[in-house]
N, C-alpha and C positions, 0 to 999 in steps of 0.2 A: 365684488357687487357692491353698484354706486347707491348709496342711501337717497332716500328722497329728498333730502334736505339739503343736500349736496348735487343735484338733477337741477332743484330749483334754482338755485347759486347761478351753475353754472348757463342756464336755460336765457336769466336774467344777464349777465354780463354779455351773453352772444346774441341778446333779441329774439331767442327761439331755434337758433341755428344749432342745435344738439337735438339729436332724434334717439328714437329707441326703436323706430321701424323696424320690423323685420328685412326687410328686402335690402335697408341700407348697411344692417347687422351681417347679413348674409355675404354681401359684396367686400364690407370688407372684412370680412373673415378669413379670406382668401388671394392668394396672387399668384405669381407664376413658378410657383414650387410644388413640388409634390408630396407637400405633407399635407396631410388632415388639415379640415378648414378646423379656426378657431373663431369663430364670433366674437367681439368686442361685450359690453353690456352698454356700449351708449355712441354714436361719433357727433365729433362736434366741428366745425363749419367756420373757424376763426376768419376775420378778414383785416386784421393791423396787429402791430405787433404789441401794443395792449392790451389787444384780449387776448393774446398767446398770455402774456406774466396772469392777467388776470384769474385768468383760468388754472394755470398751475399752482397760482397761489390759494385755488379751492379744492386741488386735487391733493397737493400737498400737507394741505390742515387732513383731509377726509383720507389718508393713505390710500390713496386711488393710482392703479399704475395707468401709465400713460405711455402711446405708441405712437410713432408717428408714421403718418401716411402720404405719401408725395402720387406719383401713377399707377403703384402697384403693378410693378416691371421687373420686382427684384426674383431674382432664381433662388438666395440663401433664405430665404423666408424671414425676413430682419420686420417686416411689417406685420408678419402674424402675431395677435393679441393671447399671447400662449398664457395668460395670466387674469385676461378678462380684462374691467377698467374702463377705460377710455380710449380711443380712437381716435386723432388729430389730423381731418384732411383737411391738406394744402391748397386743396385746387382751387379753393377761390382767392388765394393772397397770387395771383398770378399776375399783376405787372410788371414788367419794364422801368424803375424809377428812371434811370438816367443814362444815358450813353455819350460818355466822354472819346468821340473820335481822335481827335489832336492828344489822348493821351493814349490811343487806343485800351479800353476800358469801360466798364460798367455795373450798374449797381442792379439787379433785379431780387423780386420777389420770391420766396420756394419753391410757389406750383407753378412758375415759368417751365413749357417742358423747352426743348431744344431745339425742335424744327420754330417753335413759336420765336426762342429768340434771335433764329439765324432768318427769320419773316424780318423780325424788324430793322436787322441789322442789313438789308439787303442794299439801303438806300445809301452806306456811310461807303462802301468796298472792305469791309472788315466781315468777319464770321467768327462763329465758336467752334471752335475744330472736333472738341472731344467726342466723341461718336461712339456709345455701347452697344449703336446696331439699335437698341428700343426707344421710342420716341418719350423718355424717359422724362422727370422733373429734375430743375438745376437740384434742389433743395435733396430730392435720393437723391443726383447723382455724388452730390457734396460728399454726403453722409456716409456713402460707400465705398467714397476714392473709385470713382469709376474712371475706366482706361476707355480700352477699344483699338478701333484696327490705326487708327490715325496717333498711339501714343508713341510711334518710334520717331514722328518726326514733332509732333507739338507737345506730348508729354498723357498727364494726365490729370484730372482734377485735383489733386495734391499742388503741380507745377502750377495751376489757371487761375484758383481760387488765393484770391490777396486779400479776401475780408470779410468778416461776418459779424452780423447783430446774433445774436444767441439769446434765447430764454431757459435762464438756469432752473431746478426741478422745484428751488423754492420760488420760483416766479421773478427771479433777480434780471436785468438785461444790462448785458455786456456786450462792448463792442472790441473785438479783434482783428487785426492788422491795418496794411498804410496803404495809401495810394501809391506811396514812395517806392519806385522800383530799388532805391540802394537805402536799407537802414537796418541799422543791426542792434535797436533801441528795443529791449523789454522780452518777455518771454515769447514765442513762437506758438500763442495759443491757436493761431489759425490752423498751423498742423496737427495740432491737436485734438482738435475738432471734427475735422475733415479724414472719414473713415471711422469717427467714433458711433456711426450706427445707431445714433440716440441715443445712446447710452448715458452721453455727457449733458444733452440740453437738445432745446430744439432753436435751429434754426430761421430766423424770421426775415432776414434779409444776405444777400449775396456779393462780396464784386469778385469779377471775375475781366481775366485776362484776355484779349482781344489779339487776334492774328487779321494780317490783309488776305482779303480772296484772291486765290491763282489765279495771272493772264490764262497760264495753260495748263493740260492734262493729261498727261500719256499714262495708258495702265498699258498691265503685262502679265499672262497667264504663263508660269511657269511647271509644266508635269513633270515628274522624277520617278525612274524605277524603285526606289526606296525610301524612308525614312531618314538614313542617315545624307543620302547624296542631297536632300533639298535643305538639312539643317547647314553642310556645311558650303551650300550657295548661300542662304543669309550671311555668314560668317564672312566669307567672303565679299560679297557685295557692301557689307559696312567698313570693311576696312580697304576698301577703294575708294569710302568717304562719299557714297554715292547720297544727297540728301534725298533719300524716300517720304513721303508722306504719309502711304502705309503698305504694310507688309504683314501678309498672314498666311499659315500653315492648316492645307487643311488634308485630312487623313482620306484614305480610300473610303471612307462611311460616309463622311462628309461630302465627297463629290459626289455620291450615289445620292445622298440625299440634292444635292441642289439641281442634277441633273431632273431629280423625278419631279420636283415644285415648278424649278423654272424653262423646263422643256428645253436646258440646251444640253449640248454632249458634250461632255467632256471625259477625257479616258477613266478609266475607273482604275486611278493610280495618285499618289502623293500630289500636292500641285502648291506653289504660290501662288498669291494673288499679290502684285506691285501695283505700286501707283504713285507716277511723281508729282509734284507741283513745281511752280516756275511761270520764268517768261516763254516765251513761244520760240526765242532763241536756245532758250538754256536746256529745257524740258527737252526735245529730240537729240541734246548731246549725253543726256544721259543714260538711254536706252545701250548705246551699242557697250558699254563696258557692263551693265547687266548680262547680256544675251553674252557676252563671253565666258562670264566668270560662270554663265548657267553651261554652257557649252561644255565648257572643260568635267563639268560632272556630268554629262550627257542628259541634260534635259532639253526636252521638246520646248519652244519657244512661240507665245505669239506674242508681239508688241505692238498698240494700238499706237494710231499715230495721237500728234499732240493736237490738241482740239483748243483755241483761243476761248479766252473770256474778255470780254469786256463788262466795266463796272457801270451798271444803269440799273432805275430804280426796281425795276420787274423784268423778270425775265430768268436764262439761267444761273444767274448769280444769284437769284431769291435763299437759296439756301445751300448747306455745306456740300459742295459738290461730289457727287455719288457717280459712277461709272456704271454701264450696266450691269459689267463684272461683279462690281459690289454689291448694287441691289440685288442678284442673283444670289449670291454669298451670304446676305443679310438675310433675305426674307426664308430662306429656308432654315434658320435659324431656331434656335425654342424658344428666343425671349421675342422674336420679330409679333407685331402687331399681326402681320400676315403670315404665321409662321405654318409653314407645313406640317409641321407637329401638333397643331391646332386646329387647321382648316379641312374642313369637309371634304373641297378638292382632293387630299391630298387620298382619300379613298377612293375614289373615282379614278384617278390616277394610276394609283398602284397599289393593289391589295395587298399587298408583301412589302412595307416599307419596309429597307435599314434604318436598325434600332439607331440612334442620336443620343450620343451622352448629354445629358441634362447643363452639363455646365460647356463654356464655350472654351477653344484648345487656347 
């Protein structure tokens, strides 16, 4: 329970951007998890680091629990206010503060979403490649150390966050990390906060490592008779040294979900979805070794042609490249905004859907 004196102080600091509205409490009391809703006592909407610091000092003084909220796409319940208190919604801290295209890095506020950032980067020839599936906020992705299908080449959030501005529980503001690519000075506090799930402080700014947009993309879909063959194909492909941009395993149940939602007709058996990024010359060269490794393991393979991409202010380079194959896979997952698990169309298309695991494989 938040005392009236504390609520009044928060309202003064945030200029009225704190609410006890029932609708706001209900929205911030649930996420994409299957847990029981736990609405907070109030919801705050800060816009600057200084506001977050002042707000935390008030909560620290009155012993009020604080829970950070990004886009609400978490599957693990990190955003649930199980002890009540105050939920801090960072959706209004959604500005891209700086893009250093020559150094391939940027500085953003935590409410910026993955797709919003890539839209801002479309004219630079750069992209932010970490793709957990949902259009999650950068702050939430940093706090949960998000990964996704591109981790095999581009790494996870731990590999792509190079610096943070963090407000601690008592309102202290600290800066971590450096833009220097080579530095061994001091503790790795950035690595400490990335993945801390909001337990050590609130992130108010994030510095990210960026990557070049690929000139060409080639996708492959490989069906296997059993799970062991698919796993061995991944091992063989990595041992070939093929620089895959994405690779993901789908079991039979996941393939059935993809078929039911996206209207595709993949055989109901274990699959690997693979994608290569690179030049128009290099990408086609990488497909034959993949085909050989999968053929040895008796897989059925469909390899797409390389699709050239040119860097321009708008068009296909506007966001992180996702082929139709990956879009089908993503949309049928529980964390997708258009997920078959939550779409009304699911019941229309299949009255008895196959069970879907709440966690990504």
